[in-house]
N, C-alpha and C positions, 0 to 999 in steps of 0.2 A: 417449327414444323416445316418439312419440305416434302416434295412429291415422292421421294424415294423411301423416306423413313417413317412418314406419318407422325402422329402425336408422339412426343417424348414422354418420359415417365412423370414429369411434373404435370402435364395436361391430363394424363391418365389418372393421376392421383386426385386432381380437381374433380373429375367425373366421379371418382370413387367417393369423394366427400358428398356429392349430390346423392349418390346411392345410399350413403349412410343416413342422410337426412330423410330420404324416403322411408328407410327402415325404422327410423326413430318414431315417425308418426304412425306407421302401420303397427308396430309392436304395442303402442299404447292402445290403439283401437281394437286390435284383435285379441290381445292377451290381457291387458290391465282391465279394460272395460268388461271383458268376459268374466274375469274373477269377481269384480265388484257386483255385477248382475247376479251371479250365482251365489256368492258367499254373503256379502254385506246386505244385498237386497232380497236374498232367498227366492230368486226367480227360477223357473225351470231352465235347465241347461239347454233345452231345445231353442229358446229364444236367441241367445248369442250364437248358437250353432247356425240357425237360419240366417242371422245377420251376416256372419262371416261368409256363408255360402252365397249370399246376395252380393257381397263385395267381390267375390270371385266371378260370379255370373256376369256382372256388369263389365268385366274385363273382356268380354266378347267384342267390345268396341275397339280393342287394340288395333286391328287392321285398319279401321277408319282413321285412327290417330296417326298411324304410320303413313297412310296415304297423304295426310296433310303435310308431313315433312317432305315427302317426295315431290309434291306439287310446289310447295313454297321454297324448297331447297335449303331452308335453315331449320335448325333444331332447337336453338336457345329459346325462342318464344314459346314453343310447345312445352319445354321443360319447366320454364319459369311459370307459365300459366297453369300447367298441371300441378306444380307444387302448391300454388295458391289454392286450387280446388281441393287438393289433398288436405292442406292445413285447415281449410274451412270445414271440410267433412269431418275431420277429427274433432274439431271444437263442437260441431253440431251433435256428433255422437255422444260426447261427454255431457252436453246440456240435456240431451234426451235421457241419458242414464240418471241424471239428477231429477228429472221430471217424472220418471216412471212410478215412484211410490205414490205421488199425489195425483197424477193424471195418466193412468196406464195407456189409454188409447192414444192420446196425443203424444206421449213419450215413445210408444212403439212406432207411430208414423214418423216422428222426427228422427228416431234412430234409423229407420229404413232409409230416409233421405240422407242422413249423415254417412251411413255405410256405403250407399250408392255413390255419393260424391267421393268417398275414399277410393272406391274401385275406378271411377273415372279419372281421378287424379293420378293414381298409379299407372293407368293405361297410357295417359298422355305423357307424363314425365318419364316413366320407365321405358316405354317403347322408343321414344325419341332419343333417350340416352343410349340405349343399346344400338340403335341404328347409327348414331354418331360414332360410337366406338367401332362398329363394323366397318364404316366407311373410312375412318381416320387412323386406325392402328395398323401398322405393317404386319404382314402374315406371321413372321417369326415371333412377334411379341404378343399375339392375340391370346394364347392360353395364359401367359403370365399376366396380361392386362385383365382378363376375366377373373383370374384369381385375386388380384389386388382389389378390383371393384367389389367382388363378393365378400372378401374379408372385411372391407370397410363397411359393407352393409351389416355383416354380423357384429362388427364393432358398434355400429349404431344401435342395433338391437340391445346388446349387452349394456352399453353405457346408459342408454335411456331407461331401460328396465331397472338398473341399479339405482340411478339417481332418483327417478320417479318413485321407486319403491320406498326409499328413505323419506322423501318429502311427503308421501301420502300418509305416513304414520304420525299421529293418529288420524284415521280416515275422517274426512268431512266432505260434503258435496262441494263446498267452495274451494277446498284444496284441489279436488279433482278437476274442476273447471279451470282454475288458475294454471295448473300444471299442463293440461291439454292445450289450452290457448297459448301458453308460453312456449311449449315445445314446437307447436305449429309455426308460430311467428319466428322463432330462432331458426328453425329448419328452412323456412322460406328465405330469410335474409342470407343465411350461409350459402344456400344454393345460388341465389342471385349473384352474390359476390364471387363464388367459384366460377361462374360462367362468363364473367366479364372478359371480353375479347378472346374467348376460347375459340370461336370460329369467326371467319370473316364476316363483315357487315353485309356483304353480298356473296352468294354462293359462287365459288370458283367454277368456271365452265370453260375447259380448254378447247372445246369444239362446239360453239353455240349452234352452228348450222345442223349438227348431227343430233342435237338434243331432241328427243321425242316430245310432241305436243302433249300437254296435260290431258288426261282422260277422266271421265266420271269414275267415282269410287267403285261402283258395282262392276264396271267393265274392267278396271284394274284388278279387282279381286278375282274375277273370272279368268283373266289372263294368267295371273299367278297360279291359281288352282289348276289351270291346264298344263302347267309345267310339271313334267313327271318328277323331277328332283324335289321341287318345292312341296308337291303333294305327298311324296313318300317321306320327306323329312317331317312333315306335319304329323303323319301317322306315328313315326318314330318318337317324336317329342311327346305325343299323347300317351302312348303305351309305356314308355320309359318313366315318365313323370307320374303316371298312375302307380307303377310299381314303387317308385321312389317315395311317394307320399303315403302310401297305404299303411306302412308300418308305424307312422308317427303316433297315432292315437292308441295303438294297442301294445306298444313295446313295454311301457311302464306298468299297465295292468297285468301283462304277461309275467313281468318280473315279480309282482306281488302275489298273483294267484298260484303260479307254478313254482317259483323259486323262493317264495317267502320273504321277499325284500320288503323292508319298511318304507314308508313314504320318503324319508330322508335318504335311504339307500337307493331308491329308484331315481330320485333326483340326481344323486351323484352318478348314477349309471348314465343318465341323459348327458351329463357333463362329459363323461368318458367318451360317449359317442360323438359329441361335438368336437372333442379333441382329435378323434380319429378323422373326422371330416376335414379338419384343418390340415392334418398331416397329409391326407390324400390330395388335397388341393395344392399344397406346397410341392408335393412330389411331382405332380404333372407340370406345374409351372417351372420348376427347376429343370426337369428333363427336357422340356421344349426349348428353354433358353440354352441349355447345353448343346442340344441338337443344332441350334442356329449357328453355333460357333464350331461345329464339328468339322467343317471343311470336307476333306475327302474320306473321312472315316465313316463309311456307310453304316456300320453297326451303331455308331453314335447318332447318326442322322435319323435312324429309324425311331429313336426315342421321341422325335418331334411329330410323329404321326398322330394327329388328332383322331382320325378314324380308329387307329389302334387303341388309343386310350378309351375312346367311347365303347368300342367292342369289348376290350379287356375289362373295363370297369363294370359293364353289364354282366359279363360272365362271372367275375369275381364276386359281385354283389349277389348273384343268384346262389353261388356256393355258400356265402355267408348266411343267407336266409335259409338254405337247406340245413346248415348247422344249427340255426335257431329252431327249426322244425324238429330236428333230432333231440334238441335239449328239452322240447316239450314232452317227448316220449320218455327220455332217460335223463332227468335233470341232474342226477349225481355224476353221470359219465360225461356230460357236456357242460362245463362251467360257463356261466352266462357272460361274465364281464369280458373275457377275451373275444367272444363271438360278437358282442356289441361293438367293441373297439374295432374289430376287423370290418364289420358292416359300415362303420363310420369311414374308415380309410377307403374302402372300395367305392362307396357312394360318393365320397368327396372326389376321388379320381374320375369317376364317371361323370359327375356334374360339370367339372371343368372341361373334360373332353367334349361333352354335349354342348356346353355354352360356347366354347371355342369353335366348334364345328358350325354352330348357328351363325356366329360372326363370319366364318369363312363362306358359308352358303348364301349369305344375304345378297351378295353381288352376282350370283349365278342367274342366268336367264335374261329377261328383258331389262334394259336399262331403266333407271328412275323408278324401280319397284322395291328398293331395299326396305323402305319403311313398311310397305304392305306385307312383305315376307316376314319381317321381324314381328309385326303385329299379329300375323296369322299364327306364328309359332308361339308367341306369348299367350294368345287366346287358348291355344291347345293346352299349354301348360296350366293355365288358370282353371280350365274345365277339369283337367285331370286331378288337380289338387282338390277341387270342390267335390268330385266324385270319390276320390280315393279314401278320404276319411270316413265318409258315410258307408261305402261298401265294406271297408275293412272291419268297422265296428259291427255292422249288421251281420257280416259273414261270421265273425267270431261268436256273436250271440247265437246265431242259427246253428253253428257247428257245436257249441256247448249243449244246446238243447238236443241236437241229433245224436251226438256221441256220448253225452252224459258226463264228460270229464273235461276240465279246462285244458290240461296239457295237450292231448291229441287235437282238441279244437283249435287252439292257437297254432299248433304245428301244421294243421291243414291249411290255415290261412297263410302262414309263412311260406309253405310249399307253393301255394298258388301265386304268391308274389314272386317267388323264385322263377316260376314258369313265365311270368310276364317279363322279367329281366332277360330270360333266355330268348324269348321272342324279340325283345328289343335289340339284343346282340345280333340276331340275324338281320333285322331291319337296318341296323347301323352298317353292317357289312355290305348289304346290298345297295346302300346309298351310292356307292361308287360305280355301280353298274347301270348302263342305260336301259330304259324300259324297252321291251321287245318291239321292234318295228317303229319306235318313236324316237326321233332325234331330240336332243336336249333343247334345241332352239333352232329356228331357221333364220338365216341372215336376212331373208326377204321380209320377214314380218316381226323380227325381234331384234331391234337395235341394241347393241351392247356397249358397255363402257370399255375403254382400253384394257386389254388383259383379261376380260371376262370370258374369253373362249376357253380358258383352262378350267378343268374340274376344280372344285373347291378344295380337294385334298392336295392339289399341286403345291409343291413347296413345303408340304408338311409330312411327306412320306419318307 
């Protein structure tokens, strides 16, 4: 690594391995334990739903975790410590699931503790990892780096779910405990090995005299929230991720109620959507890498605009959702599979544009606040995911009661999600514009790092 190029692909892949380990523990906690509680233990689905919401709610601590990396200057201790908390939380959640039939009150209390620890672990490890990426990856590589890291997280989801699913058959409480503890231990060890000598033992500080003194967390958060760009980007992340997550819990029920899909067919439909997401991510990553090598070809260089991909992804996702809304009204005229695949491609492109933009924006504003910014945006995403599933399912149930038919009801919800994506496109476009009468920062009170005077979109347009 050097100052001009940042992390190479080997180091980026090592961070991707850590992200895959995070995904491995999270998928066991939020998906496998969810299924065991509802199916094997015949508990109300509300219980795992509330526990998953708790794990998202705890992630409001992300800004505080990011502030810790800003003050200390190093990210590895926060990632390793966060992975330890995450692994412990996953094991406790599995133990609570085993205790639920015999001691419901104690089991629920222990499950709440376990899921809370999972949220804290994700906050510490995930926020620190993204902050390190934002600081250490050169601008032309950021979209491709985000794609690689997210693909490895998806790989962690898929590999863990597949292996754990086979090992869990036939189900027994001891198997569940052994698998959860084993996955947590292996994930922690792999993460610790991947992080060895990834960053210097001491933070590099080219200008120690210019480095701002550490400030209390609340003051740092107020200062970041006072930055117009950071505040508007937080709103963009919340609205866009609300739209992004709201369709997750209603797409397969929609396929069954309106299009007559069997459970197996709807599962295949979800796989088709994930394949589209993968294609959309690879499309943006390839385009940005091509743009970085475009030289004087301005029309090729335009492919590297992260703002363009964020805006275009939002608009295209809105159009795909409007197609789904139309298929609720006229199922025969609007085949479902191509629409779901298109939604996957557009949301995949949007997600990499948004994540890459997040990495670009982390350095805008006051120096030594990258962790707080990444934490703030991560918290906005977590809250949006917690709210999105609840609102979409509640809205679909309410619309079915009001309209009396499932097709128009689901169509109305998809149309509302399309409107959220349209609003997100406007917010993403306006991110490059300064707030009226408000400078992005003042040199007198906002020290910056070298090169931070440029807008985040600089070099990507």
